[in-house]
PyMOL commands that place a pseudoatom at each C-alpha (Angstrom):
pseudoatom trace, name=CA, resn=UNK, resi=1, chain=A, elem=C, hetatm=0, pos=[-255.657, -11.785, 34.979]
pseudoatom trace, name=CA, resn=UNK, resi=2, chain=A, elem=C, hetatm=0, pos=[-253.766, -9.027, 36.800]
pseudoatom trace, name=CA, resn=UNK, resi=3, chain=A, elem=C, hetatm=0, pos=[-255.643, -6.578, 38.990]
pseudoatom trace, name=CA, resn=UNK, resi=4, chain=A, elem=C, hetatm=0, pos=[-255.230, -3.151, 37.458]
pseudoatom trace, name=CA, resn=UNK, resi=5, chain=A, elem=C, hetatm=0, pos=[-256.051, -1.523, 40.785]
pseudoatom trace, name=CA, resn=UNK, resi=6, chain=A, elem=C, hetatm=0, pos=[-252.786, -2.623, 42.308]
pseudoatom trace, name=CA, resn=UNK, resi=7, chain=A, elem=C, hetatm=0, pos=[-250.006, -0.104, 42.515]
pseudoatom trace, name=CA, resn=UNK, resi=8, chain=A, elem=C, hetatm=0, pos=[-247.404, -2.327, 40.771]
pseudoatom trace, name=CA, resn=UNK, resi=9, chain=A, elem=C, hetatm=0, pos=[-249.732, -3.205, 37.917]
pseudoatom trace, name=CA, resn=UNK, resi=10, chain=A, elem=C, hetatm=0, pos=[-247.856, -1.133, 35.397]
pseudoatom trace, name=CA, resn=UNK, resi=11, chain=A, elem=C, hetatm=0, pos=[-244.507, -2.523, 36.503]
pseudoatom trace, name=CA, resn=UNK, resi=12, chain=A, elem=C, hetatm=0, pos=[-245.714, -6.074, 36.328]
pseudoatom trace, name=CA, resn=UNK, resi=13, chain=A, elem=C, hetatm=0, pos=[-247.258, -5.521, 32.881]
pseudoatom trace, name=CA, resn=UNK, resi=14, chain=A, elem=C, hetatm=0, pos=[-243.990, -3.994, 31.670]
pseudoatom trace, name=CA, resn=UNK, resi=15, chain=A, elem=C, hetatm=0, pos=[-242.059, -7.021, 32.841]
pseudoatom trace, name=CA, resn=UNK, resi=16, chain=A, elem=C, hetatm=0, pos=[-244.586, -9.278, 31.171]
pseudoatom trace, name=CA, resn=UNK, resi=17, chain=A, elem=C, hetatm=0, pos=[-244.349, -7.422, 27.852]
pseudoatom trace, name=CA, resn=UNK, resi=18, chain=A, elem=C, hetatm=0, pos=[-240.562, -7.475, 28.069]
pseudoatom trace, name=CA, resn=UNK, resi=19, chain=A, elem=C, hetatm=0, pos=[-240.671, -11.203, 28.616]
pseudoatom trace, name=CA, resn=UNK, resi=20, chain=A, elem=C, hetatm=0, pos=[-242.933, -11.686, 25.593]
pseudoatom trace, name=CA, resn=UNK, resi=21, chain=A, elem=C, hetatm=0, pos=[-240.724, -9.517, 23.398]
pseudoatom trace, name=CA, resn=UNK, resi=22, chain=A, elem=C, hetatm=0, pos=[-237.588, -11.430, 24.441]
pseudoatom trace, name=CA, resn=UNK, resi=23, chain=A, elem=C, hetatm=0, pos=[-239.306, -14.728, 23.666]
pseudoatom trace, name=CA, resn=UNK, resi=24, chain=A, elem=C, hetatm=0, pos=[-240.372, -13.461, 20.253]
pseudoatom trace, name=CA, resn=UNK, resi=25, chain=A, elem=C, hetatm=0, pos=[-236.867, -12.201, 19.544]
pseudoatom trace, name=CA, resn=UNK, resi=26, chain=A, elem=C, hetatm=0, pos=[-235.434, -15.535, 20.634]
pseudoatom trace, name=CA, resn=UNK, resi=27, chain=A, elem=C, hetatm=0, pos=[-237.804, -17.417, 18.335]
pseudoatom trace, name=CA, resn=UNK, resi=28, chain=A, elem=C, hetatm=0, pos=[-236.954, -15.099, 15.426]
pseudoatom trace, name=CA, resn=UNK, resi=29, chain=A, elem=C, hetatm=0, pos=[-233.234, -15.564, 16.040]
pseudoatom trace, name=CA, resn=UNK, resi=30, chain=A, elem=C, hetatm=0, pos=[-233.696, -19.331, 16.152]
pseudoatom trace, name=CA, resn=UNK, resi=31, chain=A, elem=C, hetatm=0, pos=[-235.659, -19.225, 12.910]
pseudoatom trace, name=CA, resn=UNK, resi=32, chain=A, elem=C, hetatm=0, pos=[-233.004, -17.066, 11.259]
pseudoatom trace, name=CA, resn=UNK, resi=33, chain=A, elem=C, hetatm=0, pos=[-230.260, -19.411, 12.475]
pseudoatom trace, name=CA, resn=UNK, resi=34, chain=A, elem=C, hetatm=0, pos=[-232.205, -22.360, 11.081]
pseudoatom trace, name=CA, resn=UNK, resi=35, chain=A, elem=C, hetatm=0, pos=[-232.611, -20.630, 7.733]
pseudoatom trace, name=CA, resn=UNK, resi=36, chain=A, elem=C, hetatm=0, pos=[-228.914, -19.703, 7.648]
pseudoatom trace, name=CA, resn=UNK, resi=37, chain=A, elem=C, hetatm=0, pos=[-227.973, -23.285, 8.455]
pseudoatom trace, name=CA, resn=UNK, resi=38, chain=A, elem=C, hetatm=0, pos=[-230.217, -24.551, 5.665]
pseudoatom trace, name=CA, resn=UNK, resi=39, chain=A, elem=C, hetatm=0, pos=[-228.662, -22.052, 3.246]
pseudoatom trace, name=CA, resn=UNK, resi=40, chain=A, elem=C, hetatm=0, pos=[-225.161, -23.054, 4.350]
pseudoatom trace, name=CA, resn=UNK, resi=41, chain=A, elem=C, hetatm=0, pos=[-226.044, -26.715, 3.897]
pseudoatom trace, name=CA, resn=UNK, resi=42, chain=A, elem=C, hetatm=0, pos=[-227.377, -25.948, 0.420]
pseudoatom trace, name=CA, resn=UNK, resi=43, chain=A, elem=C, hetatm=0, pos=[-224.193, -24.029, -0.418]
pseudoatom trace, name=CA, resn=UNK, resi=44, chain=A, elem=C, hetatm=0, pos=[-222.038, -26.896, 0.826]
pseudoatom trace, name=CA, resn=UNK, resi=45, chain=A, elem=C, hetatm=0, pos=[-224.100, -29.339, -1.211]
pseudoatom trace, name=CA, resn=UNK, resi=46, chain=A, elem=C, hetatm=0, pos=[-223.727, -27.183, -4.327]
pseudoatom trace, name=CA, resn=UNK, resi=47, chain=A, elem=C, hetatm=0, pos=[-219.964, -26.888, -3.701]
pseudoatom trace, name=CA, resn=UNK, resi=48, chain=A, elem=C, hetatm=0, pos=[-219.705, -30.661, -3.400]
pseudoatom trace, name=CA, resn=UNK, resi=49, chain=A, elem=C, hetatm=0, pos=[-221.633, -31.083, -6.633]
pseudoatom trace, name=CA, resn=UNK, resi=50, chain=A, elem=C, hetatm=0, pos=[-219.392, -28.535, -8.367]
pseudoatom trace, name=CA, resn=UNK, resi=51, chain=A, elem=C, hetatm=0, pos=[-216.283, -30.330, -7.103]
pseudoatom trace, name=CA, resn=UNK, resi=52, chain=A, elem=C, hetatm=0, pos=[-217.676, -33.647, -8.307]
pseudoatom trace, name=CA, resn=UNK, resi=53, chain=A, elem=C, hetatm=0, pos=[-218.446, -32.056, -11.692]
pseudoatom trace, name=CA, resn=UNK, resi=54, chain=A, elem=C, hetatm=0, pos=[-214.891, -30.682, -11.861]
pseudoatom trace, name=CA, resn=UNK, resi=55, chain=A, elem=C, hetatm=0, pos=[-213.542, -34.145, -11.164]
pseudoatom trace, name=CA, resn=UNK, resi=56, chain=A, elem=C, hetatm=0, pos=[-215.697, -35.597, -13.933]
pseudoatom trace, name=CA, resn=UNK, resi=57, chain=A, elem=C, hetatm=0, pos=[-214.672, -32.820, -16.326]
pseudoatom trace, name=CA, resn=UNK, resi=58, chain=A, elem=C, hetatm=0, pos=[-210.975, -33.416, -15.584]
pseudoatom trace, name=CA, resn=UNK, resi=59, chain=A, elem=C, hetatm=0, pos=[-211.516, -37.123, -16.097]
pseudoatom trace, name=CA, resn=UNK, resi=60, chain=A, elem=C, hetatm=0, pos=[-213.218, -36.483, -19.436]
pseudoatom trace, name=CA, resn=UNK, resi=61, chain=A, elem=C, hetatm=0, pos=[-210.354, -34.146, -20.420]
pseudoatom trace, name=CA, resn=UNK, resi=62, chain=A, elem=C, hetatm=0, pos=[-207.804, -36.828, -19.568]
pseudoatom trace, name=CA, resn=UNK, resi=63, chain=A, elem=C, hetatm=0, pos=[-209.802, -39.357, -21.592]
pseudoatom trace, name=CA, resn=UNK, resi=64, chain=A, elem=C, hetatm=0, pos=[-209.927, -36.948, -24.530]
pseudoatom trace, name=CA, resn=UNK, resi=65, chain=A, elem=C, hetatm=0, pos=[-206.169, -36.349, -24.309]
pseudoatom trace, name=CA, resn=UNK, resi=66, chain=A, elem=C, hetatm=0, pos=[-205.526, -40.096, -24.228]
pseudoatom trace, name=CA, resn=UNK, resi=67, chain=A, elem=C, hetatm=0, pos=[-207.909, -40.625, -27.144]
pseudoatom trace, name=CA, resn=UNK, resi=68, chain=A, elem=C, hetatm=0, pos=[-206.160, -37.870, -29.120]
pseudoatom trace, name=CA, resn=UNK, resi=69, chain=A, elem=C, hetatm=0, pos=[-202.752, -39.385, -28.433]
pseudoatom trace, name=CA, resn=UNK, resi=70, chain=A, elem=C, hetatm=0, pos=[-204.028, -42.808, -29.468]
pseudoatom trace, name=CA, resn=UNK, resi=71, chain=A, elem=C, hetatm=0, pos=[-205.506, -41.322, -32.630]
pseudoatom trace, name=CA, resn=UNK, resi=72, chain=A, elem=C, hetatm=0, pos=[-202.239, -39.585, -33.499]
pseudoatom trace, name=CA, resn=UNK, resi=73, chain=A, elem=C, hetatm=0, pos=[-200.304, -42.785, -32.846]
pseudoatom trace, name=CA, resn=UNK, resi=74, chain=A, elem=C, hetatm=0, pos=[-202.663, -44.833, -35.010]
pseudoatom trace, name=CA, resn=UNK, resi=75, chain=A, elem=C, hetatm=0, pos=[-202.580, -42.153, -37.711]
pseudoatom trace, name=CA, resn=UNK, resi=76, chain=A, elem=C, hetatm=0, pos=[-198.766, -42.195, -37.719]
pseudoatom trace, name=CA, resn=UNK, resi=77, chain=A, elem=C, hetatm=0, pos=[-198.755, -45.977, -37.960]
pseudoatom trace, name=CA, resn=UNK, resi=78, chain=A, elem=C, hetatm=0, pos=[-201.248, -45.849, -40.846]
pseudoatom trace, name=CA, resn=UNK, resi=79, chain=A, elem=C, hetatm=0, pos=[-199.165, -43.228, -42.668]
pseudoatom trace, name=CA, resn=UNK, resi=80, chain=A, elem=C, hetatm=0, pos=[-196.051, -45.321, -42.117]
pseudoatom trace, name=CA, resn=UNK, resi=81, chain=A, elem=C, hetatm=0, pos=[-197.818, -48.421, -43.406]
pseudoatom trace, name=CA, resn=UNK, resi=82, chain=A, elem=C, hetatm=0, pos=[-199.099, -46.517, -46.458]
pseudoatom trace, name=CA, resn=UNK, resi=83, chain=A, elem=C, hetatm=0, pos=[-195.587, -45.258, -47.203]
pseudoatom trace, name=CA, resn=UNK, resi=84, chain=A, elem=C, hetatm=0, pos=[-194.181, -48.769, -46.859]
pseudoatom trace, name=CA, resn=UNK, resi=85, chain=A, elem=C, hetatm=0, pos=[-196.851, -50.200, -49.176]
pseudoatom trace, name=CA, resn=UNK, resi=86, chain=A, elem=C, hetatm=0, pos=[-196.261, -47.410, -51.692]
pseudoatom trace, name=CA, resn=UNK, resi=87, chain=A, elem=C, hetatm=0, pos=[-192.486, -47.901, -51.526]
pseudoatom trace, name=CA, resn=UNK, resi=88, chain=A, elem=C, hetatm=0, pos=[-192.924, -51.654, -51.958]
pseudoatom trace, name=CA, resn=UNK, resi=89, chain=A, elem=C, hetatm=0, pos=[-195.138, -51.176, -55.018]
pseudoatom trace, name=CA, resn=UNK, resi=90, chain=A, elem=C, hetatm=0, pos=[-192.720, -48.698, -56.543]
pseudoatom trace, name=CA, resn=UNK, resi=91, chain=A, elem=C, hetatm=0, pos=[-189.797, -51.033, -55.890]
pseudoatom trace, name=CA, resn=UNK, resi=92, chain=A, elem=C, hetatm=0, pos=[-191.611, -53.972, -57.500]
pseudoatom trace, name=CA, resn=UNK, resi=93, chain=A, elem=C, hetatm=0, pos=[-192.484, -51.900, -60.575]
pseudoatom trace, name=CA, resn=UNK, resi=94, chain=A, elem=C, hetatm=0, pos=[-188.887, -50.642, -60.773]
pseudoatom trace, name=CA, resn=UNK, resi=95, chain=A, elem=C, hetatm=0, pos=[-187.576, -54.223, -60.611]
pseudoatom trace, name=CA, resn=UNK, resi=96, chain=A, elem=C, hetatm=0, pos=[-189.930, -55.274, -63.416]
pseudoatom trace, name=CA, resn=UNK, resi=97, chain=A, elem=C, hetatm=0, pos=[-188.891, -52.225, -65.470]
pseudoatom trace, name=CA, resn=UNK, resi=98, chain=A, elem=C, hetatm=0, pos=[-185.205, -52.963, -64.835]
pseudoatom trace, name=CA, resn=UNK, resi=99, chain=A, elem=C, hetatm=0, pos=[-185.628, -56.592, -65.862]
pseudoatom trace, name=CA, resn=UNK, resi=100, chain=A, elem=C, hetatm=0, pos=[-187.436, -55.515, -69.044]
pseudoatom trace, name=CA, resn=UNK, resi=101, chain=A, elem=C, hetatm=0, pos=[-184.690, -52.975, -69.735]
pseudoatom trace, name=CA, resn=UNK, resi=102, chain=A, elem=C, hetatm=0, pos=[-181.972, -55.596, -69.305]
pseudoatom trace, name=CA, resn=UNK, resi=103, chain=A, elem=C, hetatm=0, pos=[-183.769, -57.997, -71.668]
pseudoatom trace, name=CA, resn=UNK, resi=104, chain=A, elem=C, hetatm=0, pos=[-184.282, -55.211, -74.213]
pseudoatom trace, name=CA, resn=UNK, resi=105, chain=A, elem=C, hetatm=0, pos=[-180.624, -54.204, -73.927]
pseudoatom trace, name=CA, resn=UNK, resi=106, chain=A, elem=C, hetatm=0, pos=[-179.422, -57.777, -74.483]
pseudoatom trace, name=CA, resn=UNK, resi=107, chain=A, elem=C, hetatm=0, pos=[-181.687, -58.332, -77.485]
pseudoatom trace, name=CA, resn=UNK, resi=108, chain=A, elem=C, hetatm=0, pos=[-180.851, -54.943, -78.980]
pseudoatom trace, name=CA, resn=UNK, resi=109, chain=A, elem=C, hetatm=0, pos=[-177.122, -55.444, -78.420]
pseudoatom trace, name=CA, resn=UNK, resi=110, chain=A, elem=C, hetatm=0, pos=[-177.177, -58.817, -80.131]
pseudoatom trace, name=CA, resn=UNK, resi=111, chain=A, elem=C, hetatm=0, pos=[-179.112, -57.387, -83.067]
pseudoatom trace, name=CA, resn=UNK, resi=112, chain=A, elem=C, hetatm=0, pos=[-176.745, -54.425, -83.405]
pseudoatom trace, name=CA, resn=UNK, resi=113, chain=A, elem=C, hetatm=0, pos=[-173.633, -56.590, -83.064]
pseudoatom trace, name=CA, resn=UNK, resi=114, chain=A, elem=C, hetatm=0, pos=[-174.742, -58.877, -85.870]
pseudoatom trace, name=CA, resn=UNK, resi=115, chain=A, elem=C, hetatm=0, pos=[-175.821, -56.032, -88.179]
pseudoatom trace, name=CA, resn=UNK, resi=116, chain=A, elem=C, hetatm=0, pos=[-173.154, -53.295, -87.921]
pseudoatom trace, name=CA, resn=UNK, resi=117, chain=A, elem=C, hetatm=0, pos=[-169.379, -53.185, -87.746]
pseudoatom trace, name=CA, resn=UNK, resi=118, chain=A, elem=C, hetatm=0, pos=[-167.590, -53.446, -84.419]
pseudoatom trace, name=CA, resn=UNK, resi=119, chain=A, elem=C, hetatm=0, pos=[-167.036, -49.715, -83.931]
pseudoatom trace, name=CA, resn=UNK, resi=120, chain=A, elem=C, hetatm=0, pos=[-170.503, -48.709, -85.066]
pseudoatom trace, name=CA, resn=UNK, resi=121, chain=A, elem=C, hetatm=0, pos=[-172.020, -51.475, -82.983]
pseudoatom trace, name=CA, resn=UNK, resi=122, chain=A, elem=C, hetatm=0, pos=[-170.099, -50.200, -79.937]
pseudoatom trace, name=CA, resn=UNK, resi=123, chain=A, elem=C, hetatm=0, pos=[-171.419, -46.660, -80.358]
pseudoatom trace, name=CA, resn=UNK, resi=124, chain=A, elem=C, hetatm=0, pos=[-174.949, -47.890, -81.015]
pseudoatom trace, name=CA, resn=UNK, resi=125, chain=A, elem=C, hetatm=0, pos=[-174.849, -50.123, -77.964]
pseudoatom trace, name=CA, resn=UNK, resi=126, chain=A, elem=C, hetatm=0, pos=[-173.700, -47.144, -75.868]
pseudoatom trace, name=CA, resn=UNK, resi=127, chain=A, elem=C, hetatm=0, pos=[-176.536, -45.095, -77.330]
pseudoatom trace, name=CA, resn=UNK, resi=128, chain=A, elem=C, hetatm=0, pos=[-179.016, -47.862, -76.554]
pseudoatom trace, name=CA, resn=UNK, resi=129, chain=A, elem=C, hetatm=0, pos=[-177.680, -48.164, -73.023]
pseudoatom trace, name=CA, resn=UNK, resi=130, chain=A, elem=C, hetatm=0, pos=[-177.978, -44.401, -72.479]
pseudoatom trace, name=CA, resn=UNK, resi=131, chain=A, elem=C, hetatm=0, pos=[-181.539, -44.350, -73.822]
pseudoatom trace, name=CA, resn=UNK, resi=132, chain=A, elem=C, hetatm=0, pos=[-182.666, -47.306, -71.694]
pseudoatom trace, name=CA, resn=UNK, resi=133, chain=A, elem=C, hetatm=0, pos=[-180.994, -45.913, -68.579]
pseudoatom trace, name=CA, resn=UNK, resi=134, chain=A, elem=C, hetatm=0, pos=[-182.591, -42.496, -69.088]
pseudoatom trace, name=CA, resn=UNK, resi=135, chain=A, elem=C, hetatm=0, pos=[-186.023, -43.981, -69.750]
pseudoatom trace, name=CA, resn=UNK, resi=136, chain=A, elem=C, hetatm=0, pos=[-185.836, -46.193, -66.658]
pseudoatom trace, name=CA, resn=UNK, resi=137, chain=A, elem=C, hetatm=0, pos=[-184.698, -43.248, -64.539]
pseudoatom trace, name=CA, resn=UNK, resi=138, chain=A, elem=C, hetatm=0, pos=[-187.542, -41.051, -65.798]
pseudoatom trace, name=CA, resn=UNK, resi=139, chain=A, elem=C, hetatm=0, pos=[-189.962, -43.915, -65.204]
pseudoatom trace, name=CA, resn=UNK, resi=140, chain=A, elem=C, hetatm=0, pos=[-188.719, -44.349, -61.618]
pseudoatom trace, name=CA, resn=UNK, resi=141, chain=A, elem=C, hetatm=0, pos=[-188.870, -40.595, -61.016]
pseudoatom trace, name=CA, resn=UNK, resi=142, chain=A, elem=C, hetatm=0, pos=[-192.464, -40.453, -62.260]
pseudoatom trace, name=CA, resn=UNK, resi=143, chain=A, elem=C, hetatm=0, pos=[-193.392, -43.391, -60.056]
pseudoatom trace, name=CA, resn=UNK, resi=144, chain=A, elem=C, hetatm=0, pos=[-192.056, -41.532, -57.020]
pseudoatom trace, name=CA, resn=UNK, resi=145, chain=A, elem=C, hetatm=0, pos=[-194.232, -38.524, -57.737]
pseudoatom trace, name=CA, resn=UNK, resi=146, chain=A, elem=C, hetatm=0, pos=[-191.837, -36.143, -59.467]
pseudoatom trace, name=CA, resn=UNK, resi=147, chain=A, elem=C, hetatm=0, pos=[-190.342, -33.216, -57.629]
pseudoatom trace, name=CA, resn=UNK, resi=148, chain=A, elem=C, hetatm=0, pos=[-192.580, -32.112, -54.773]
pseudoatom trace, name=CA, resn=UNK, resi=149, chain=A, elem=C, hetatm=0, pos=[-192.920, -28.423, -54.077]
pseudoatom trace, name=CA, resn=UNK, resi=150, chain=A, elem=C, hetatm=0, pos=[-192.182, -27.088, -50.611]
pseudoatom trace, name=CA, resn=UNK, resi=151, chain=A, elem=C, hetatm=0, pos=[-195.028, -25.040, -49.179]
pseudoatom trace, name=CA, resn=UNK, resi=152, chain=A, elem=C, hetatm=0, pos=[-194.283, -21.394, -48.616]
pseudoatom trace, name=CA, resn=UNK, resi=153, chain=A, elem=C, hetatm=0, pos=[-194.717, -19.905, -45.185]
pseudoatom trace, name=CA, resn=UNK, resi=154, chain=A, elem=C, hetatm=0, pos=[-197.578, -17.486, -44.567]
pseudoatom trace, name=CA, resn=UNK, resi=155, chain=A, elem=C, hetatm=0, pos=[-198.144, -14.910, -41.863]
pseudoatom trace, name=CA, resn=UNK, resi=156, chain=A, elem=C, hetatm=0, pos=[-201.857, -15.452, -41.208]
pseudoatom trace, name=CA, resn=UNK, resi=157, chain=A, elem=C, hetatm=0, pos=[-202.988, -16.832, -37.860]
pseudoatom trace, name=CA, resn=UNK, resi=158, chain=A, elem=C, hetatm=0, pos=[-204.143, -20.163, -39.221]
pseudoatom trace, name=CA, resn=UNK, resi=159, chain=A, elem=C, hetatm=0, pos=[-200.770, -20.934, -40.739]
pseudoatom trace, name=CA, resn=UNK, resi=160, chain=A, elem=C, hetatm=0, pos=[-198.964, -19.746, -37.611]
pseudoatom trace, name=CA, resn=UNK, resi=161, chain=A, elem=C, hetatm=0, pos=[-200.978, -22.200, -35.550]
pseudoatom trace, name=CA, resn=UNK, resi=162, chain=A, elem=C, hetatm=0, pos=[-199.977, -24.956, -37.964]
pseudoatom trace, name=CA, resn=UNK, resi=163, chain=A, elem=C, hetatm=0, pos=[-196.268, -24.121, -38.041]
pseudoatom trace, name=CA, resn=UNK, resi=164, chain=A, elem=C, hetatm=0, pos=[-195.146, -27.377, -36.435]
pseudoatom trace, name=CA, resn=UNK, resi=165, chain=A, elem=C, hetatm=0, pos=[-197.207, -29.556, -38.766]
pseudoatom trace, name=CA, resn=UNK, resi=166, chain=A, elem=C, hetatm=0, pos=[-196.070, -27.573, -41.813]
pseudoatom trace, name=CA, resn=UNK, resi=167, chain=A, elem=C, hetatm=0, pos=[-192.409, -27.898, -40.810]
pseudoatom trace, name=CA, resn=UNK, resi=168, chain=A, elem=C, hetatm=0, pos=[-192.756, -31.661, -40.458]
pseudoatom trace, name=CA, resn=UNK, resi=169, chain=A, elem=C, hetatm=0, pos=[-194.426, -31.883, -43.867]
pseudoatom trace, name=CA, resn=UNK, resi=170, chain=A, elem=C, hetatm=0, pos=[-191.768, -29.706, -45.478]
pseudoatom trace, name=CA, resn=UNK, resi=171, chain=A, elem=C, hetatm=0, pos=[-188.993, -31.819, -43.923]
pseudoatom trace, name=CA, resn=UNK, resi=172, chain=A, elem=C, hetatm=0, pos=[-190.654, -34.914, -45.329]
pseudoatom trace, name=CA, resn=UNK, resi=173, chain=A, elem=C, hetatm=0, pos=[-190.887, -33.319, -48.778]
pseudoatom trace, name=CA, resn=UNK, resi=174, chain=A, elem=C, hetatm=0, pos=[-187.217, -32.264, -48.610]
pseudoatom trace, name=CA, resn=UNK, resi=175, chain=A, elem=C, hetatm=0, pos=[-186.213, -35.809, -47.675]
pseudoatom trace, name=CA, resn=UNK, resi=176, chain=A, elem=C, hetatm=0, pos=[-188.196, -37.252, -50.593]
pseudoatom trace, name=CA, resn=UNK, resi=177, chain=A, elem=C, hetatm=0, pos=[-186.693, -34.714, -52.996]
pseudoatom trace, name=CA, resn=UNK, resi=178, chain=A, elem=C, hetatm=0, pos=[-183.164, -35.582, -51.825]
pseudoatom trace, name=CA, resn=UNK, resi=179, chain=A, elem=C, hetatm=0, pos=[-183.874, -39.227, -52.649]
pseudoatom trace, name=CA, resn=UNK, resi=180, chain=A, elem=C, hetatm=0, pos=[-184.773, -38.222, -56.214]
pseudoatom trace, name=CA, resn=UNK, resi=181, chain=A, elem=C, hetatm=0, pos=[-181.512, -36.350, -56.882]
pseudoatom trace, name=CA, resn=UNK, resi=182, chain=A, elem=C, hetatm=0, pos=[-179.615, -39.529, -57.969]
pseudoatom trace, name=CA, resn=UNK, resi=183, chain=A, elem=C, hetatm=0, pos=[-182.323, -40.254, -60.570]
pseudoatom trace, name=CA, resn=UNK, resi=184, chain=A, elem=C, hetatm=0, pos=[-181.964, -36.742, -61.981]
pseudoatom trace, name=CA, resn=UNK, resi=185, chain=A, elem=C, hetatm=0, pos=[-178.172, -37.153, -62.151]
pseudoatom trace, name=CA, resn=UNK, resi=186, chain=A, elem=C, hetatm=0, pos=[-178.563, -40.511, -63.924]
pseudoatom trace, name=CA, resn=UNK, resi=187, chain=A, elem=C, hetatm=0, pos=[-180.972, -38.943, -66.445]
pseudoatom trace, name=CA, resn=UNK, resi=188, chain=A, elem=C, hetatm=0, pos=[-178.494, -36.143, -67.204]
pseudoatom trace, name=CA, resn=UNK, resi=189, chain=A, elem=C, hetatm=0, pos=[-175.591, -38.589, -67.554]
pseudoatom trace, name=CA, resn=UNK, resi=190, chain=A, elem=C, hetatm=0, pos=[-177.687, -40.837, -69.815]
pseudoatom trace, name=CA, resn=UNK, resi=191, chain=A, elem=C, hetatm=0, pos=[-178.569, -37.872, -71.970]
pseudoatom trace, name=CA, resn=UNK, resi=192, chain=A, elem=C, hetatm=0, pos=[-174.921, -36.880, -72.336]
pseudoatom trace, name=CA, resn=UNK, resi=193, chain=A, elem=C, hetatm=0, pos=[-173.961, -40.510, -73.053]
pseudoatom trace, name=CA, resn=UNK, resi=194, chain=A, elem=C, hetatm=0, pos=[-176.624, -40.856, -75.746]
pseudoatom trace, name=CA, resn=UNK, resi=195, chain=A, elem=C, hetatm=0, pos=[-175.825, -37.555, -77.445]
pseudoatom trace, name=CA, resn=UNK, resi=196, chain=A, elem=C, hetatm=0, pos=[-172.069, -38.166, -77.192]
pseudoatom trace, name=CA, resn=UNK, resi=197, chain=A, elem=C, hetatm=0, pos=[-172.374, -41.638, -78.689]
pseudoatom trace, name=CA, resn=UNK, resi=198, chain=A, elem=C, hetatm=0, pos=[-174.448, -40.349, -81.597]
pseudoatom trace, name=CA, resn=UNK, resi=199, chain=A, elem=C, hetatm=0, pos=[-172.009, -37.546, -82.411]
pseudoatom trace, name=CA, resn=UNK, resi=200, chain=A, elem=C, hetatm=0, pos=[-169.017, -39.882, -81.982]
pseudoatom trace, name=CA, resn=UNK, resi=201, chain=A, elem=C, hetatm=0, pos=[-170.578, -42.414, -84.334]
pseudoatom trace, name=CA, resn=UNK, resi=202, chain=A, elem=C, hetatm=0, pos=[-171.280, -39.712, -86.951]
pseudoatom trace, name=CA, resn=UNK, resi=203, chain=A, elem=C, hetatm=0, pos=[-167.729, -38.394, -86.618]
pseudoatom trace, name=CA, resn=UNK, resi=204, chain=A, elem=C, hetatm=0, pos=[-166.243, -41.867, -86.985]
pseudoatom trace, name=CA, resn=UNK, resi=205, chain=A, elem=C, hetatm=0, pos=[-168.468, -42.626, -89.976]
pseudoatom trace, name=CA, resn=UNK, resi=206, chain=A, elem=C, hetatm=0, pos=[-167.499, -39.382, -91.731]
pseudoatom trace, name=CA, resn=UNK, resi=207, chain=A, elem=C, hetatm=0, pos=[-163.790, -40.004, -91.106]
pseudoatom trace, name=CA, resn=UNK, resi=208, chain=A, elem=C, hetatm=0, pos=[-164.088, -43.566, -92.361]
pseudoatom trace, name=CA, resn=UNK, resi=209, chain=A, elem=C, hetatm=0, pos=[-165.806, -42.370, -95.516]
pseudoatom trace, name=CA, resn=UNK, resi=210, chain=A, elem=C, hetatm=0, pos=[-163.105, -39.725, -96.085]
pseudoatom trace, name=CA, resn=UNK, resi=211, chain=A, elem=C, hetatm=0, pos=[-160.183, -42.079, -95.471]
pseudoatom trace, name=CA, resn=UNK, resi=212, chain=A, elem=C, hetatm=0, pos=[-161.506, -44.967, -97.621]
pseudoatom trace, name=CA, resn=UNK, resi=213, chain=A, elem=C, hetatm=0, pos=[-163.013, -43.415, -100.801]
pseudoatom trace, name=CA, resn=UNK, resi=214, chain=A, elem=C, hetatm=0, pos=[-161.741, -46.243, -103.011]
pseudoatom trace, name=CA, resn=UNK, resi=215, chain=A, elem=C, hetatm=0, pos=[-163.440, -48.841, -100.845]
pseudoatom trace, name=CA, resn=UNK, resi=216, chain=A, elem=C, hetatm=0, pos=[-166.702, -46.925, -101.018]
pseudoatom trace, name=CA, resn=UNK, resi=217, chain=A, elem=C, hetatm=0, pos=[-166.354, -46.614, -104.801]
pseudoatom trace, name=CA, resn=UNK, resi=218, chain=A, elem=C, hetatm=0, pos=[-165.762, -50.341, -105.205]
pseudoatom trace, name=CA, resn=UNK, resi=219, chain=A, elem=C, hetatm=0, pos=[-168.746, -51.062, -102.991]
pseudoatom trace, name=CA, resn=UNK, resi=220, chain=A, elem=C, hetatm=0, pos=[-170.885, -48.763, -105.110]
pseudoatom trace, name=CA, resn=UNK, resi=221, chain=A, elem=C, hetatm=0, pos=[-169.683, -50.545, -108.271]
pseudoatom trace, name=CA, resn=UNK, resi=222, chain=A, elem=C, hetatm=0, pos=[-170.479, -53.905, -106.762]
pseudoatom trace, name=CA, resn=UNK, resi=223, chain=A, elem=C, hetatm=0, pos=[-173.930, -52.699, -105.847]
pseudoatom trace, name=CA, resn=UNK, resi=224, chain=A, elem=C, hetatm=0, pos=[-174.498, -51.320, -109.336]
pseudoatom trace, name=CA, resn=UNK, resi=225, chain=A, elem=C, hetatm=0, pos=[-173.367, -54.572, -110.986]
pseudoatom trace, name=CA, resn=UNK, resi=226, chain=A, elem=C, hetatm=0, pos=[-175.578, -56.598, -108.738]
pseudoatom trace, name=CA, resn=UNK, resi=227, chain=A, elem=C, hetatm=0, pos=[-178.508, -54.393, -109.716]
pseudoatom trace, name=CA, resn=UNK, resi=228, chain=A, elem=C, hetatm=0, pos=[-177.784, -55.004, -113.381]
for i in range(1, 228): cmd.bond("trace and resi %d" % i, "trace and resi %d" % (i + 1))
show_as sticks, trace
zoom trace
């Protein structure tokens, strides 16, 4: 203990208190520095975890992009395969229909040729050919789905976001419709052929009846005598 009777007691006590205060301040500073270091370490650890999470997120995004691309590729292949199967089925049915039409045309032509005169048989065979061709063309057109309508463009946000997909679909529909134009032309030509053959046959028959009245009269007499 210090002797408070000494003249430098106050000075010595002041130095002692100053020393204690500086030690306390030093300890507080050290504690604060330790706390700051711990906080900095925690921040660095959190940053590292965030960076690792970002890496994982980017990896997941890349995996999702690859999966989406694979899905689109597989979907395109499936659509292509479906179209090929559909086209193959339609072609097989068309071949069977064509074969049946050819057989029907041959049988009908033989029947007409043995029943009617040469000119009438020619017109009837043309009429039969026009009817069979038109029916087969309509049958093929129906098998291919008729005439597909092109979707109209809209101005809403959902349709704007789907512009690319809609354009591809419309291009596909246009391509399919262009393939059906020859069938429509064949149907129109068959219709004209059938109607023209019918009118030509009626015109020829009326002219023949006008030019050969005596022959018709004799035929009527023969028929009447045979009935008696």
